[in-house]
C-alpha positions in Angstrom: 166.0 -42.9 176.6 169.0 -43.7 179.0 169.5 -47.1 177.2 169.2 -45.4 174.1 172.2 -43.1 175.1 174.6 -45.7 176.3 173.9 -47.7 173.5 175.3 -44.8 171.1 177.9 -44.5 173.4 179.5 -47.9 173.1 179.2 -48.1 169.1 180.9 -45.0 168.9 183.5 -46.4 170.9 183.6 -49.6 169.0 183.6 -47.8 165.8 180.8 -49.2 164.3 178.7 -46.2 164.0 181.6 -43.9 162.5 184.9 -45.1 162.0 187.4 -43.8 163.8 190.1 -43.3 161.1 187.7 -41.5 159.6 187.0 -39.3 162.3 190.4 -38.4 163.3 191.0 -38.2 159.3 188.2 -35.3 159.1 189.1 -33.6 162.2 192.8 -33.3 160.8 191.7 -31.4 157.9 191.9 -27.5 158.4 191.9 -24.7 156.2 192.2 -21.2 157.6 192.4 -17.6 155.5 195.5 -16.2 156.8 193.8 -12.7 158.3 190.9 -10.4 156.7 189.8 -11.4 153.1 189.4 -8.3 151.0 187.6 -8.5 147.6 189.0 -9.0 144.8 192.7 -9.2 146.9 195.0 -11.6 146.7 194.9 -13.9 149.7 196.8 -16.7 151.7 195.2 -19.6 153.4 196.7 -22.0 155.9 196.4 -25.9 155.3 196.6 -28.6 157.4 195.7 -31.9 156.6 196.5 -35.7 157.5 199.9 -37.0 156.4 198.1 -39.8 154.5 197.3 -37.5 151.7 200.9 -36.5 150.9 201.7 -36.6 147.5 197.9 -36.1 145.9 196.4 -32.9 144.5 194.4 -30.4 146.3 191.8 -29.1 144.1 190.1 -25.2 145.3 186.7 -24.5 143.3 185.2 -21.0 143.8 187.9 -18.8 143.8 188.2 -15.8 141.3 188.4 -16.9 137.9 190.3 -20.4 137.9 190.5 -23.3 140.1 193.8 -23.9 141.9 195.2 -27.4 141.7 198.4 -27.7 144.1 200.3 -30.9 144.5 200.8 -31.6 148.6 204.0 -32.5 149.7 204.0 -31.4 153.4 200.8 -32.3 155.8 200.9 -28.5 156.8 201.9 -25.7 154.2 200.4 -22.3 152.8 198.3 -21.6 149.5 198.8 -17.9 148.0 197.2 -15.9 145.6 193.8 -16.8 146.2 191.1 -14.2 145.4 187.6 -13.8 146.0 185.3 -11.8 143.9 182.1 -9.7 145.9 181.6 -9.5 149.4 179.9 -11.4 152.4 179.9 -15.0 153.0 181.4 -17.1 150.4 181.7 -20.7 150.0 184.6 -22.3 148.4 184.7 -26.0 147.5 187.9 -27.9 148.4 188.8 -31.8 147.2 191.6 -33.6 148.7 191.3 -37.5 146.9 188.3 -38.8 148.4 187.6 -36.2 150.9 185.6 -33.4 149.8 184.3 -30.0 152.2 183.4 -26.5 151.7 184.5 -23.8 153.6 182.9 -20.4 154.4 185.2 -17.2 154.1 183.9 -14.2 155.1 185.0 -11.3 152.2 184.9 -7.4 153.0 185.4 -4.9 150.0 188.6 -3.7 149.3 187.8 -0.1 150.1 186.9 -0.2 153.5 190.5 -1.0 154.4 191.4 2.6 153.7 188.3 4.0 155.7 190.2 4.1 159.4 193.0 6.0 158.4 190.7 8.3 156.0 188.2 8.8 159.2 191.4 9.4 161.6 192.8 11.9 159.5 189.8 14.0 157.8 188.5 14.3 161.6 191.9 15.6 162.8 191.8 18.0 160.3 188.3 18.9 160.5 188.0 18.9 164.8 192.0 19.6 165.9 191.0 16.8 168.5 194.0 14.3 168.0 193.1 11.7 170.5 189.3 11.3 169.6 190.1 11.1 166.2 192.9 8.2 166.4 190.0 6.5 168.4 187.2 6.8 165.8 189.7 5.8 163.1 190.7 2.6 165.4 187.0 1.9 166.5 186.1 2.3 162.8 188.4 -0.4 161.4 187.7 -2.9 164.7 184.2 -2.7 163.8 184.6 -3.9 160.4 186.9 -6.5 161.7 184.3 -8.0 163.7 181.8 -8.4 161.6 180.4 -4.6 161.4 179.4 -4.6 165.1 180.4 -1.3 166.9 179.8 -2.3 170.5 182.5 -5.3 170.1 184.2 -3.5 168.2 184.5 -0.8 170.6 185.6 -3.1 173.7 187.4 -5.0 171.5 189.6 -1.6 170.6 190.6 -1.1 174.1 191.4 -4.9 175.5 192.9 -6.1 172.4 194.4 -3.6 170.0 195.2 -0.6 172.3 196.5 -3.5 175.0 198.9 -5.0 172.2 200.3 -1.9 171.1 201.4 -1.5 174.9 202.5 -5.0 175.1 205.0 -4.4 172.0 208.4 -4.2 173.7 210.0 -2.0 171.1 206.6 0.8 171.6 206.9 0.2 175.4 211.0 1.5 175.2 210.1 4.4 172.9 207.6 5.7 175.9 209.9 4.7 178.3 212.7 6.6 176.7 209.9 10.0 176.1 209.1 9.6 179.8 212.5 9.4 180.8 213.5 11.8 178.7 210.9 14.3 179.8 212.1 13.8 183.2 215.5 14.8 182.5 214.1 18.2 180.4 211.8 19.0 183.5 215.1 19.0 185.6 217.3 21.2 183.1 214.5 23.7 182.9 213.8 24.4 186.5 217.1 24.3 187.6 218.1 26.9 184.8 220.6 25.0 182.8 217.9 25.6 179.7 217.6 29.6 180.2 221.8 29.4 180.6 221.7 27.8 177.0 219.6 30.5 175.7 220.9 33.3 176.9 224.5 32.0 175.8 223.1 30.9 172.1 221.7 34.4 172.3 225.2 36.2 171.9 226.2 34.1 169.0 222.7 33.6 167.2 220.8 36.6 167.7 218.6 37.1 164.8 215.9 34.4 163.7 217.7 33.5 161.0 221.0 32.3 162.5 218.4 30.8 165.2 216.6 28.7 162.1 220.3 27.3 161.0 221.5 26.5 164.1 218.8 24.4 164.6 218.9 23.1 161.5 223.3 22.2 161.9 221.9 20.7 165.2 219.6 18.4 163.7 222.2 17.5 161.1 224.9 16.6 163.5 222.3 14.0 165.8 222.3 11.5 162.5 222.4 8.2 164.0 218.4 8.2 165.2 215.8 10.1 164.3 213.8 9.2 167.7 216.6 10.6 169.5 217.4 13.2 167.0 213.6 14.4 167.4 213.6 14.9 171.1 216.9 16.3 171.9 216.8 19.0 169.0 213.2 20.3 169.8 213.5 19.9 173.8 217.1 21.5 173.7 216.1 24.5 170.9 212.4 25.4 172.1 213.4 27.9 175.0 216.1 29.3 172.5 214.1 29.5 169.2 211.1 31.1 172.0 213.4 34.0 173.0 213.9 34.6 168.7 210.1 34.4 168.2 210.7 31.7 166.1 206.8 29.8 165.6 206.2 26.6 167.3 205.3 25.3 163.8 208.7 26.3 162.4 210.4 24.7 164.9 208.6 21.0 164.8 209.1 21.8 161.3 212.9 22.3 161.4 213.1 19.2 163.8 210.6 16.6 161.5 212.7 18.0 158.3 216.2 16.8 160.0 215.0 13.5 161.8 214.2 11.2 159.3 215.8 12.5 156.4 219.0 12.8 158.1 219.0 9.3 159.4 218.4 8.0 156.1 220.7 9.3 154.5 223.8 8.7 156.7 226.1 6.1 155.9 224.9 4.6 159.3 222.1 5.0 161.5 218.9 3.2 163.0 217.0 4.0 159.4 219.9 2.6 157.2 220.7 -0.7 159.2 217.3 -1.4 159.1 216.2 -1.2 155.7 219.5 -3.0 154.9 218.2 -5.8 156.7 215.3 -5.4 154.7 217.7 -7.1 151.8 219.0 -10.2 153.3 216.2 -12.5 152.3 215.5 -11.0 148.5 218.9 -10.9 147.9 219.4 -14.8 149.6 216.2 -15.8 147.1 218.1 -14.4 144.2 221.5 -15.9 144.9 223.2 -12.5 145.7 226.2 -12.8 148.0 227.3 -8.4 147.7 226.6 -6.9 151.0 223.2 -5.1 151.3 225.3 -2.2 153.0 226.9 -1.7 149.8 223.5 -1.6 147.9 222.9 1.1 150.3 225.6 3.1 150.6 225.2 3.2 146.3 221.3 4.1 146.4 222.3 7.3 148.9 222.3 9.5 146.1 219.3 8.4 144.7 217.3 9.5 147.9 215.7 12.5 146.4 213.0 13.7 148.9 215.6 13.5 151.4 218.1 15.7 149.4 215.5 18.0 148.5 213.7 18.1 151.9 216.8 19.2 153.6 218.0 21.5 150.7 214.8 23.4 151.4 214.8 23.4 155.1 217.8 25.3 154.8 217.2 27.8 152.0 214.3 29.1 153.8 216.3 29.7 156.6 219.3 31.5 154.5 216.6 33.3 152.5 214.2 34.2 155.7 211.2 33.5 153.5 208.2 31.2 154.1 204.9 30.4 152.1 201.6 28.6 153.0 200.3 28.6 156.4 204.3 28.5 157.5 203.9 32.3 156.7 201.1 33.4 158.7 202.5 31.2 161.7 205.7 33.1 161.5 203.9 36.5 161.1 202.0 35.8 164.0 205.3 34.9 166.4 207.3 37.9 165.2 204.8 40.5 164.8 202.2 39.6 168.1 205.2 37.4 169.8 202.9 34.2 169.7 204.8 31.6 169.2 201.8 29.4 169.3 198.4 30.5 168.2 195.4 31.3 170.8 193.5 27.9 171.7 196.0 25.7 170.6 196.9 22.7 171.9 200.5 21.5 172.5 201.5 18.3 172.5 202.8 18.5 176.0 201.8 19.9 179.0 201.7 23.8 179.4 203.4 24.4 182.5 206.7 23.7 180.8 205.8 26.0 178.4 205.5 28.9 180.6 209.1 30.4 180.8 208.4 31.0 184.8 209.5 27.0 184.5 212.9 27.5 183.5 214.0 28.3 186.9 214.0 31.7 188.6 217.5 32.6 186.9 219.9 31.0 185.0 223.0 28.7 185.8 226.0 27.8 183.7 224.9 26.3 180.5 227.1 23.1 181.2 224.0 21.8 183.5 222.0 21.7 180.5 224.6 20.5 178.0 226.4 17.7 180.5 223.1 15.8 180.7 222.5 15.8 177.1 226.2 14.6 176.0 225.4 11.8 178.7 222.7 10.7 176.9 224.2 10.7 173.6 227.3 9.3 174.7 225.5 6.5 176.7 223.2 5.7 173.8 226.1 5.5 171.4 228.1 3.4 173.8 224.7 0.9 174.3 224.7 0.7 170.8 228.4 -0.4 170.8 228.4 -2.8 173.4 224.9 -4.8 172.8 226.3 -4.8 169.0 229.4 -6.7 170.0 227.7 -8.4 172.3 225.1 -9.6 169.5 227.4 -10.5 166.7 227.5 -14.1 167.6 230.3 -15.1 165.2 230.0 -11.8 162.3 232.7 -9.6 161.4 233.4 -7.0 163.8 232.4 -4.3 161.3 230.6 -0.7 161.9 227.9 -2.0 160.1 227.4 -5.3 161.9 227.6 -3.9 165.1 225.2 -1.5 164.6 222.9 -3.7 162.9 222.9 -6.4 165.9 222.5 -3.3 168.4 219.9 -2.9 171.3 219.1 0.8 169.9 216.2 1.2 172.0 217.3 -0.2 174.9 220.3 2.1 174.7 217.8 5.4 174.4 216.4 4.4 177.3 220.1 3.8 179.1 220.9 7.0 178.2 217.9 8.9 178.9 217.6 7.5 182.6 221.3 8.3 183.1 221.0 11.9 182.0 218.1 12.5 184.1 220.2 11.0 187.0 223.4 12.9 186.3 220.8 16.2 185.9 219.5 15.7 189.6 223.5 14.9 190.7 224.0 18.8 189.5 220.9 20.3 190.3 221.7 18.9 194.2 225.2 19.1 194.4 225.3 22.9 193.1 222.1 23.5 195.4 220.5 24.6 192.5 217.3 22.5 193.7 216.6 20.6 196.8 216.7 16.7 196.4 212.5 16.8 196.6 212.7 20.1 194.4 214.7 18.2 191.7 212.3 14.6 191.8 209.2 17.2 191.6 211.1 18.8 188.1 211.5 15.1 187.2 208.0 14.2 187.5 206.5 17.4 186.2 208.8 16.6 182.9 207.5 13.1 182.7 203.9 14.5 183.4 204.6 16.8 180.4 204.7 13.7 177.7 202.1 11.6 179.1 199.7 13.6 176.3 202.1 13.0 173.8 202.9 9.6 175.1 198.7 8.6 174.3 198.8 10.1 171.4 201.9 7.5 170.2 199.9 4.6 171.4 196.9 5.3 169.6 198.9 5.8 166.4 200.6 2.4 166.9 197.2 1.1 167.2 195.6 2.6 164.0 198.5 1.0 162.3 198.0 -2.2 163.9 194.4 -2.0 162.6 195.4 -1.2 158.9 197.7 -4.0 159.0 194.9 -6.3 160.0 192.9 -4.9 157.4 195.7 -5.1 154.5 195.2 -1.9 153.9 198.9 -1.7 152.3 198.1 -4.7 150.1 194.5 -3.4 148.8 197.0 -0.3 147.5 199.5 -2.4 146.3 197.1 -4.4 144.0 195.3 -1.7 142.8 198.7 -0.1 141.4 199.7 -3.5 140.1 199.4 -2.8 136.6 201.1 0.4 136.2 204.5 -0.7 136.1 207.0 -1.4 134.0 210.9 -0.8 134.0 210.6 3.0 133.5 208.2 4.1 135.8 209.1 1.6 138.4 211.0 4.4 140.2 208.3 7.1 140.2 205.3 4.3 141.0 207.7 2.8 144.0 207.8 6.2 145.4 204.3 7.2 144.9 203.2 4.2 146.3 205.6 3.8 149.2 204.0 7.7 149.9 200.5 6.6 149.9 201.0 3.4 152.2 203.0 5.5 154.5 200.2 8.4 154.5 197.9 5.9 154.8 199.2 3.9 157.7 201.3 6.4 159.6 204.5 3.7 159.4 207.7 4.5 157.5 209.2 1.4 158.9 205.8 -0.3 158.3 206.0 0.5 154.4 209.5 -0.5 154.3 208.7 -3.8 155.4 206.2 -4.0 152.9 207.6 -2.8 150.1 211.2 -4.0 150.2 209.9 -7.8 149.6 208.1 -6.9 146.9 209.8 -4.1 145.3 213.4 -5.6 145.1 212.6 -9.0 143.6 210.7 -7.1 140.9 213.2 -4.6 140.3 216.1 -7.7 139.8 213.6 -9.4 137.6 213.2 -5.9 135.3 216.9 -5.5 135.3 218.0 -8.8 134.6 219.9 -9.2 138.2 221.8 -5.9 137.9 222.3 -4.4 141.1 224.2 -1.2 140.3 221.9 -0.4 137.5 220.2 3.1 138.1 216.8 1.5 137.7 217.3 -0.5 140.7 219.1 1.7 143.0 216.4 4.5 142.2 213.7 1.8 143.0 215.2 1.2 146.1 216.0 4.3 147.2 212.3 5.4 146.3 211.0 2.7 149.0 212.7 4.6 152.0 212.4 7.9 150.5 208.3 7.8 149.8 208.0 6.2 152.9 209.8 9.3 154.8 207.6 11.5 152.4 204.4 9.8 153.2 205.2 9.9 157.1 205.9 13.7 156.7 202.5 14.4 155.5 200.6 12.0 157.8 198.9 13.6 161.0 198.7 9.6 162.0 202.5 9.2 161.8 204.7 8.5 165.0 208.0 10.7 164.0 205.5 13.5 163.1 204.1 13.3 166.7 207.1 13.2 168.3 208.1 16.3 166.4 205.1 18.1 167.7 206.2 16.7 171.2 209.4 17.8 171.3 208.6 21.4 169.9 205.9 21.9 172.0 203.7 22.7 169.2 200.1 21.9 168.0 200.1 18.9 166.4 197.6 19.8 163.7 199.2 23.3 163.5 202.5 21.2 162.3 201.1 19.1 160.1 199.2 22.0 158.2 202.4 23.9 158.1 204.7 21.2 157.1 202.4 20.0 154.0 203.0 22.6 151.9 206.6 22.1 152.1 206.9 18.6 152.1 204.8 18.0 149.0 207.0 20.9 147.4 210.4 18.5 148.4 208.2 15.5 147.3 207.4 17.3 143.7 211.1 17.9 143.0 212.1 14.6 143.8 209.4 13.1 141.5 209.9 15.4 138.7 213.7 15.8 138.9 214.5 12.7 140.8 212.9 9.2 140.1 211.0 10.2 136.9 214.6 10.8 135.1 216.3 8.0 137.0 213.7 5.3 135.5 214.4 6.4 132.1 218.4 6.4 132.5 218.9 10.1 132.8 222.3 10.6 134.9 221.1 12.1 138.2 223.5 14.9 138.4 222.1 16.6 135.2 218.8 16.8 136.5 219.4 17.5 140.0 222.0 20.5 139.5 219.5 22.4 138.1 216.7 21.2 140.2 218.4 22.5 143.2 218.5 25.9 141.4 215.3 25.6 140.8 214.5 25.5 144.3 216.0 28.5 145.3 214.5 30.2 142.6 210.8 29.1 143.6 211.7 30.1 147.2 212.7 33.4 146.2 209.3 33.8 144.0 207.1 32.1 146.1 208.0 32.8 149.4 207.6 35.8 151.1 210.0 37.7 153.6 208.7 37.3 157.1 211.1 39.7 158.6 210.2 42.8 156.5 
């Protein structure tokens, strides 16, 4: 037996039993799908072949409805638009010259890609337990990815997907910024500065109406980033709105509805810069040399959802009316003096919600305002400095500077410096001891931990949805509904659904801009100034914001609940009717007419008046 083994090894070494070149050639063939394969949904396959086969044809049999024939001009390439019917383990036959092989591919039913977000959203609404709901949604998705194995799915959810979310540098920056900002808020609450703001503001805004409008205006002023907007406005105005008996749900709605809508209507913001950057590749491929910034500026009037959301918000405050679950929350705050309902679970530690934590007595309001101004100033300075440093020969324009800046790093620097200044002010004025200041800073960080955990789980669920190709499934099943006149409204609805299901507006933009922009260019003959093109481009951002406002698994919605000290599910339930109202107005009076060439002015003016009429007859006066 030993002699036979040595003989076989020798034959192999000599290449007599199996020629070496054939062995090497066979092992250089590689055919691998890129990610999960959904039934009947197009997928891509990465191919590696020996260089000796360049110039030949690759034939794939067994894909849906046709045989794929590809000319080989490189040893490594990607084949797109493959599709397989049915589910389970499927075989496709691949032939390249004289080489033939069968590749086994695991195909899952397309509808399963919708299961994780549906499970998370349904459980959240039924149980009001956000952490459990998000994790079960993640678990269900990863179990599908691991071959329907719930045990492997459980462990991989933790050691792969949750860890991956934490390892993402942008995610880590947001978590650190939130914790640092919470520490600063902890200090200015404890030293009495926040109570000083409340007492000073109360002299000028003494009614619920003026309080809501002041909060809304502050949300508009901080336009450069939605995260900064949410955390600054929510945390700063919370004790003030509490004193005026404005419910936490209403504060969360104001914060949420002035964060993303303001950021995506602003001439310059992290949102606008991000969306403009997505236009670079489609414009380059189409040979368009016009600056994407010009396109964004021209598309602002077509941001119908953001326009209606802000218009609705301000008129609800001016007319002092509400409807739906928000009306009940406001009645509870006014009549029972309870800004949060009994049994609510605010997305922050309850210790900071007690007025006893806002210092034994108020100190000067500047002790709170100065650290907040430091945060804003440092963030803007950081955006400028990092943007200029990264220009690499580009023109020193405002657009290029913001586009190349390190927004997350700037936010972290601002929050850290703001907390340090708050500590110095407290110690030098003997408002707190050094030990007391550090303890207050740690208490503020502790108050943000729950929200940080929810954010990590929301990001993880978004990654699971990306791996399960949830967005691709939705897009594929709505592809036959599109022609030029309906492109804006279909884009708006598709973006809304994807954003709602995945909980990420930026992810929605990343997916849809490369798909919708080339389609819109083709339908309009490359006319980037046409109303259909501009409305379709704006509909991506508007739809992503609309879906984001409705989704309980959205990171910005979670941040709004956190900053406002609101129960997250209560925030989602009370905001949902308002978001849908703005969304319906945007669809009927914005994107549908725009697709048929009707100028926005002729629909928007009557529609804005109709919003006021709607509030008057559907809304009910809380004060009465």
